[in-house]
N, CA, C and O atoms as a GROMACS GRO file, in nm:
protein
  356
    1MET      N    1  11.427  13.662  11.764
    1MET     CA    2  11.491  13.538  11.724
    1MET      C    3  11.484  13.520  11.572
    1MET      O    4  11.392  13.566  11.505
    2ASP      N    5  11.585  13.453  11.522
    2ASP     CA    6  11.592  13.426  11.379
    2ASP      C    7  11.505  13.304  11.346
    2ASP      O    8  11.521  13.201  11.410
    3PRO      N    9  11.413  13.313  11.249
    3PRO     CA   10  11.324  13.199  11.216
    3PRO      C   11  11.399  13.074  11.171
    3PRO      O   12  11.347  12.964  11.186
    4LYS      N   13  11.520  13.089  11.117
    4LYS     CA   14  11.595  12.972  11.072
    4LYS      C   15  11.637  12.884  11.188
    4LYS      O   16  11.658  12.764  11.168
    5THR      N   17  11.650  12.938  11.306
    5THR     CA   18  11.691  12.857  11.421
    5THR      C   19  11.575  12.774  11.474
    5THR      O   20  11.597  12.680  11.550
    6TRP      N   21  11.452  12.808  11.436
    6TRP     CA   22  11.336  12.733  11.483
    6TRP      C   23  11.316  12.601  11.409
    6TRP      O   24  11.255  12.508  11.461
    7ARG      N   25  11.369  12.595  11.289
    7ARG     CA   26  11.345  12.479  11.206
    7ARG      C   27  11.412  12.353  11.260
    7ARG      O   28  11.522  12.360  11.316
    8TYR      N   29  11.346  12.239  11.244
    8TYR     CA   30  11.400  12.112  11.292
    8TYR      C   31  11.516  12.069  11.204
    8TYR      O   32  11.506  12.070  11.081
    9ALA      N   33  11.625  12.032  11.267
    9ALA     CA   34  11.740  11.979  11.195
    9ALA      C   35  11.766  11.838  11.245
    9ALA      O   36  11.786  11.817  11.364
   10SER      N   37  11.765  11.742  11.155
   10SER     CA   38  11.786  11.603  11.193
   10SER      C   39  11.929  11.583  11.243
   10SER      O   40  12.024  11.633  11.182
   11ARG      N   41  11.943  11.512  11.351
   11ARG     CA   42  12.075  11.482  11.405
   11ARG      C   43  12.107  11.334  11.391
   11ARG      O   44  12.191  11.280  11.464
   12ARG      N   45  12.041  11.269  11.300
   12ARG     CA   46  12.060  11.126  11.277
   12ARG      C   47  12.197  11.100  11.217
   12ARG      O   48  12.235  11.166  11.120
   13PRO      N   49  12.274  11.006  11.272
   13PRO     CA   50  12.406  10.978  11.215
   13PRO      C   51  12.396  10.908  11.079
   13PRO      O   52  12.292  10.851  11.044
   14ASP      N   53  12.504  10.914  11.004
   14ASP     CA   54  12.507  10.853  10.871
   14ASP      C   55  12.512  10.701  10.884
   14ASP      O   56  12.594  10.647  10.958
   15ASP      N   57  12.423  10.631  10.813
   15ASP     CA   58  12.412  10.486  10.822
   15ASP      C   59  12.469  10.416  10.700
   15ASP      O   60  12.431  10.302  10.671
   16ALA      N   61  12.559  10.481  10.628
   16ALA     CA   62  12.609  10.422  10.503
   16ALA      C   63  12.680  10.290  10.527
   16ALA      O   64  12.664  10.197  10.447
   17ALA      N   65  12.758  10.279  10.634
   17ALA     CA   66  12.832  10.156  10.662
   17ALA      C   67  12.735  10.041  10.693
   17ALA      O   68  12.752   9.929  10.645
   18VAL      N   69  12.633  10.072  10.772
   18VAL     CA   70  12.535   9.969  10.810
   18VAL      C   71  12.455   9.927  10.687
   18VAL      O   72  12.429   9.809  10.667
   19ARG      N   73  12.415  10.025  10.604
   19ARG     CA   74  12.339   9.994  10.483
   19ARG      C   75  12.419   9.904  10.389
   19ARG      O   76  12.367   9.806  10.335
   20GLY      N   77  12.545   9.938  10.371
   20GLY     CA   78  12.630   9.858  10.283
   20GLY      C   79  12.646   9.715  10.332
   20GLY      O   80  12.634   9.620  10.255
   21ARG      N   81  12.672   9.701  10.462
   21ARG     CA   82  12.690   9.566  10.519
   21ARG      C   83  12.559   9.488  10.514
   21ARG      O   84  12.560   9.367  10.492
   22LEU      N   85  12.447   9.558  10.536
   22LEU     CA   86  12.315   9.494  10.530
   22LEU      C   87  12.289   9.438  10.391
   22LEU      O   88  12.239   9.327  10.377
   23ARG      N   89  12.322   9.516  10.289
   23ARG     CA   90  12.303   9.471  10.151
   23ARG      C   91  12.392   9.351  10.119
   23ARG      O   92  12.348   9.257  10.052
   24GLU      N   93  12.517   9.353  10.168
   24GLU     CA   94  12.609   9.242  10.144
   24GLU      C   95  12.557   9.113  10.208
   24GLU      O   96  12.555   9.008  10.145
   25LEU      N   97  12.514   9.124  10.334
   25LEU     CA   98  12.464   9.006  10.405
   25LEU      C   99  12.336   8.953  10.340
   25LEU      O  100  12.317   8.832  10.330
   26ALA      N  101  12.248   9.044  10.296
   26ALA     CA  102  12.122   9.003  10.234
   26ALA      C  103  12.148   8.934  10.099
   26ALA      O  104  12.075   8.842  10.061
   27ALA      N  105  12.250   8.978  10.027
   27ALA     CA  106  12.283   8.914   9.899
   27ALA      C  107  12.344   8.777   9.922
   27ALA      O  108  12.322   8.684   9.844
   28GLU      N  109  12.422   8.764  10.029
   28GLU     CA  110  12.488   8.639  10.065
   28GLU      C  111  12.387   8.536  10.115
   28GLU      O  112  12.391   8.419  10.075
   29ARG      N  113  12.298   8.581  10.202
   29ARG     CA  114  12.201   8.493  10.266
   29ARG      C  115  12.060   8.539  10.227
   29ARG      O  116  11.997   8.617  10.298
   30ARG      N  117  12.015   8.489  10.114
   30ARG     CA  118  11.892   8.540  10.053
   30ARG      C  119  11.766   8.504  10.130
   30ARG      O  120  11.665   8.573  10.119
   31ARG      N  121  11.770   8.397  10.208
   31ARG     CA  122  11.651   8.353  10.281
   31ARG      C  123  11.645   8.411  10.422
   31ARG      O  124  11.556   8.373  10.499
   32PHE      N  125  11.736   8.501  10.457
   32PHE     CA  126  11.735   8.562  10.590
   32PHE      C  127  11.656   8.691  10.584
   32PHE      O  128  11.676   8.774  10.496
   33GLY      N  129  11.566   8.708  10.679
   33GLY     CA  130  11.493   8.833  10.692
   33GLY      C  131  11.572   8.931  10.777
   33GLY      O  132  11.686   8.903  10.815
   34TYR      N  133  11.511   9.045  10.808
   34TYR     CA  134  11.584   9.148  10.883
   34TYR      C  135  11.616   9.104  11.025
   34TYR      O  136  11.715   9.148  11.082
   35ARG      N  137  11.533   9.016  11.083
   35ARG     CA  138  11.559   8.972  11.221
   35ARG      C  139  11.685   8.887  11.229
   35ARG      O  140  11.767   8.904  11.320
   36ARG      N  141  11.702   8.795  11.134
   36ARG     CA  142  11.822   8.711  11.135
   36ARG      C  143  11.944   8.788  11.091
   36ARG      O  144  12.055   8.760  11.137
   37LEU      N  145  11.926   8.886  11.002
   37LEU     CA  146  12.039   8.971  10.963
   37LEU      C  147  12.083   9.057  11.080
   37LEU      O  148  12.201   9.089  11.092
   38GLN      N  149  11.990   9.096  11.167
   38GLN     CA  150  12.026   9.176  11.284
   38GLN      C  151  12.119   9.096  11.375
   38GLN      O  152  12.212   9.153  11.433
   39ILE      N  153  12.095   8.967  11.390
   39ILE     CA  154  12.182   8.883  11.472
   39ILE      C  155  12.323   8.881  11.414
   39ILE      O  156  12.422   8.890  11.487
   40LEU      N  157  12.333   8.869  11.281
   40LEU     CA  158  12.465   8.869  11.217
   40LEU      C  159  12.534   9.004  11.234
   40LEU      O  160  12.655   9.009  11.257
   41LEU      N  161  12.460   9.113  11.223
   41LEU     CA  162  12.518   9.247  11.243
   41LEU      C  163  12.561   9.266  11.388
   41LEU      O  164  12.665   9.326  11.415
   42ASP      N  165  12.481   9.216  11.482
   42ASP     CA  166  12.517   9.226  11.624
   42ASP      C  167  12.650   9.155  11.650
   42ASP      O  168  12.733   9.205  11.727
   43ARG      N  169  12.670   9.040  11.587
   43ARG     CA  170  12.795   8.965  11.605
   43ARG      C  171  12.915   9.042  11.552
   43ARG      O  172  13.026   9.026  11.602
   44GLU      N  173  12.890   9.125  11.450
   44GLU     CA  174  12.999   9.206  11.393
   44GLU      C  175  13.021   9.336  11.469
   44GLU      O  176  13.114   9.411  11.439
   45GLY      N  177  12.936   9.363  11.568
   45GLY     CA  178  12.951   9.485  11.647
   45GLY      C  179  12.865   9.600  11.600
   45GLY      O  180  12.875   9.710  11.654
   46LEU      N  181  12.779   9.579  11.500
   46LEU     CA  182  12.689   9.684  11.451
   46LEU      C  183  12.553   9.668  11.520
   46LEU      O  184  12.456   9.624  11.458
   47VAL      N  185  12.547   9.705  11.647
   47VAL     CA  186  12.427   9.687  11.727
   47VAL      C  187  12.333   9.805  11.706
   47VAL      O  188  12.375   9.920  11.713
   48MET      N  189  12.206   9.776  11.679
   48MET     CA  190  12.107   9.883  11.664
   48MET      C  191  11.968   9.830  11.696
   48MET      O  192  11.945   9.709  11.702
   49ASN      N  193  11.876   9.922  11.714
   49ASN     CA  194  11.736   9.895  11.744
   49ASN      C  195  11.672   9.819  11.627
   49ASN      O  196  11.701   9.849  11.511
   50HIS      N  197  11.584   9.723  11.656
   50HIS     CA  198  11.519   9.646  11.549
   50HIS      C  199  11.431   9.733  11.462
   50HIS      O  200  11.414   9.705  11.343
   51LYS      N  201  11.373   9.840  11.519
   51LYS     CA  202  11.285   9.928  11.439
   51LYS      C  203  11.367  10.008  11.338
   51LYS      O  204  11.325  10.027  11.224
   52LYS      N  205  11.484  10.053  11.380
   52LYS     CA  206  11.572  10.127  11.289
   52LYS      C  207  11.625  10.033  11.180
   52LYS      O  208  11.631  10.071  11.063
   53LEU      N  209  11.662   9.912  11.219
   53LEU     CA  210  11.712   9.816  11.122
   53LEU      C  211  11.605   9.782  11.019
   53LEU      O  212  11.635   9.772  10.900
   54PHE      N  213  11.481   9.765  11.062
   54PHE     CA  214  11.373   9.736  10.969
   54PHE      C  215  11.352   9.853  10.873
   54PHE      O  216  11.327   9.832  10.754
   55ARG      N  217  11.362   9.976  10.923
   55ARG     CA  218  11.348  10.094  10.837
   55ARG      C  219  11.456  10.095  10.730
   55ARG      O  220  11.427  10.119  10.613
   56LEU      N  221  11.580  10.068  10.768
   56LEU     CA  222  11.690  10.064  10.671
   56LEU      C  223  11.670   9.949  10.571
   56LEU      O  224  11.696   9.964  10.452
   57TYR      N  225  11.625   9.835  10.622
   57TYR     CA  226  11.602   9.716  10.539
   57TYR      C  227  11.500   9.748  10.429
   57TYR      O  228  11.521   9.712  10.313
   58ARG      N  229  11.391   9.813  10.466
   58ARG     CA  230  11.288   9.847  10.367
   58ARG      C  231  11.333   9.959  10.274
   58ARG      O  232  11.302   9.957  10.155
   59GLU      N  233  11.407  10.057  10.326
   59GLU     CA  234  11.456  10.166  10.240
   59GLU      C  235  11.553  10.115  10.134
   59GLU      O  236  11.560  10.170  10.024
   60GLU      N  237  11.626  10.010  10.166
   60GLU     CA  238  11.719   9.950  10.070
   60GLU      C  239  11.646   9.862   9.969
   60GLU      O  240  11.707   9.811   9.876
   61GLY      N  241  11.514   9.843   9.988
   61GLY     CA  242  11.436   9.762   9.895
   61GLY      C  243  11.458   9.613   9.914
   61GLY      O  244  11.438   9.535   9.820
   62LEU      N  245  11.499   9.573  10.033
   62LEU     CA  246  11.527   9.432  10.059
   62LEU      C  247  11.401   9.361  10.106
   62LEU      O  248  11.314   9.421  10.168
   63SER      N  249  11.392   9.233  10.075
   63SER     CA  250  11.286   9.147  10.126
   63SER      C  251  11.333   9.004  10.109
   63SER      O  252  11.424   8.976  10.030
   64VAL      N  253  11.271   8.913  10.181
   64VAL     CA  254  11.307   8.772  10.170
   64VAL      C  255  11.262   8.723  10.033
   64VAL      O  256  11.148   8.748   9.992
   65ARG      N  257  11.349   8.653   9.964
   65ARG     CA  258  11.316   8.603   9.831
   65ARG      C  259  11.210   8.495   9.841
   65ARG      O  260  11.212   8.412   9.931
   66LYS      N  261  11.118   8.497   9.748
   66LYS     CA  262  11.011   8.398   9.746
   66LYS      C  263  11.064   8.264   9.698
   66LYS      O  264  11.152   8.257   9.613
   67ARG      N  265  11.010   8.159   9.754
   67ARG     CA  266  11.045   8.024   9.709
   67ARG      C  267  10.961   7.990   9.586
   67ARG      O  268  10.860   8.055   9.558
   68GLY      N  269  11.003   7.887   9.512
   68GLY     CA  270  10.926   7.843   9.395
   68GLY      C  271  10.796   7.778   9.438
   68GLY      O  272  10.787   7.724   9.548
   69GLY      N  273  10.698   7.783   9.354
   69GLY     CA  274  10.568   7.725   9.385
   69GLY      C  275  10.565   7.575   9.367
   69GLY      O  276  10.663   7.514   9.324
   70ARG      N  277  10.454   7.516   9.401
   70ARG     CA  278  10.435   7.372   9.388
   70ARG      C  279  10.420   7.336   9.240
   70ARG      O  280  10.350   7.405   9.166
   71LYS      N  281  10.484   7.230   9.199
   71LYS     CA  282  10.473   7.184   9.060
   71LYS      C  283  10.340   7.112   9.042
   71LYS      O  284  10.310   7.018   9.115
   72ARG      N  285  10.263   7.155   8.946
   72ARG     CA  286  10.133   7.094   8.921
   72ARG      C  287  10.140   7.007   8.795
   72ARG      O  288  10.220   7.032   8.705
   73ALA      N  289  10.055   6.904   8.790
   73ALA     CA  290  10.053   6.813   8.676
   73ALA      C  291  10.003   6.888   8.552
   73ALA      O  292   9.907   6.965   8.558
   74MET      N  293  10.068   6.863   8.442
   74MET     CA  294  10.029   6.927   8.317
   74MET      C  295   9.944   6.830   8.234
   74MET      O  296   9.954   6.709   8.250
   75GLY      N  297   9.861   6.884   8.147
   75GLY     CA  298   9.780   6.801   8.059
   75GLY      C  299   9.644   6.772   8.118
   75GLY      O  300   9.609   6.819   8.225
   76THR      N  301   9.569   6.692   8.044
   76THR     CA  302   9.433   6.659   8.088
   76THR      C  303   9.433   6.524   8.158
   76THR      O  304   9.516   6.438   8.129
   77ARG      N  305   9.341   6.507   8.247
   77ARG     CA  306   9.330   6.380   8.319
   77ARG      C  307   9.237   6.286   8.242
   77ARG      O  308   9.151   6.330   8.166
   78SER      N  309   9.255   6.158   8.263
   78SER     CA  310   9.166   6.062   8.199
   78SER      C  311   9.035   6.058   8.277
   78SER      O  312   9.036   6.074   8.400
   79PRO      N  313   8.922   6.039   8.211
   79PRO     CA  314   8.794   6.039   8.283
   79PRO      C  315   8.785   5.920   8.379
   79PRO      O  316   8.844   5.814   8.355
   80MET      N  317   8.710   5.940   8.488
   80MET     CA  318   8.696   5.835   8.588
   80MET      C  319   8.616   5.718   8.529
   80MET      O  320   8.515   5.738   8.461
   81MET      N  321   8.663   5.598   8.557
   81MET     CA  322   8.595   5.481   8.503
   81MET      C  323   8.463   5.458   8.578
   81MET      O  324   8.452   5.483   8.698
   82LEU      N  325   8.364   5.412   8.503
   82LEU     CA  326   8.234   5.384   8.564
   82LEU      C  327   8.238   5.248   8.634
   82LEU      O  328   8.296   5.153   8.579
   83PRO      N  329   8.179   5.236   8.752
   83PRO     CA  330   8.182   5.107   8.822
   83PRO      C  331   8.091   5.004   8.754
   83PRO      O  332   7.984   5.037   8.702
   84ASN      N  333   8.137   4.878   8.757
   84ASN     CA  334   8.058   4.769   8.698
   84ASN      C  335   7.968   4.703   8.801
   84ASN      O  336   7.868   4.641   8.765
   85GLY      N  337   8.003   4.715   8.928
   85GLY     CA  338   7.925   4.649   9.033
   85GLY      C  339   7.941   4.726   9.162
   85GLY      O  340   8.000   4.834   9.162
   86PRO      N  341   7.892   4.673   9.273
   86PRO     CA  342   7.904   4.742   9.402
   86PRO      C  343   8.047   4.740   9.455
   86PRO      O  344   8.125   4.650   9.423
   87ASN      N  345   8.082   4.842   9.538
   87ASN     CA  346   8.213   4.857   9.606
   87ASN      C  347   8.332   4.865   9.508
   87ASN      O  348   8.440   4.814   9.537
   88GLN      N  349   8.312   4.925   9.396
   88GLN     CA  350   8.423   4.938   9.301
   88GLN      C  351   8.477   5.080   9.292
   88GLN      O  352   8.571   5.103   9.216
   89ARG      N  353   8.423   5.176   9.365
   89ARG     CA  354   8.474   5.312   9.356
   89ARG      C  355   8.517   5.360   9.492
   89ARG      O  356   8.563   5.473   9.507
   0.00000   0.00000   0.00000
């Protein structure tokens, strides 16, 4: 036997169409993760396994965009006033 025939050859189909559409949807809907994008792709007829979709999602460098943080007060606070009598603090 020829050793070249022993080697594994991937038979995975080309995912260029799915990758392109995934990138378009992710740019359009920035707060959607791969699970919600899968629902949109399913509606368009691009049905695939969630594990494969997650692999493509990560290979494209996609992730849910982070939201802005909580706004904190700037500057220094005034010192707490000292109580003059009972039940004042």
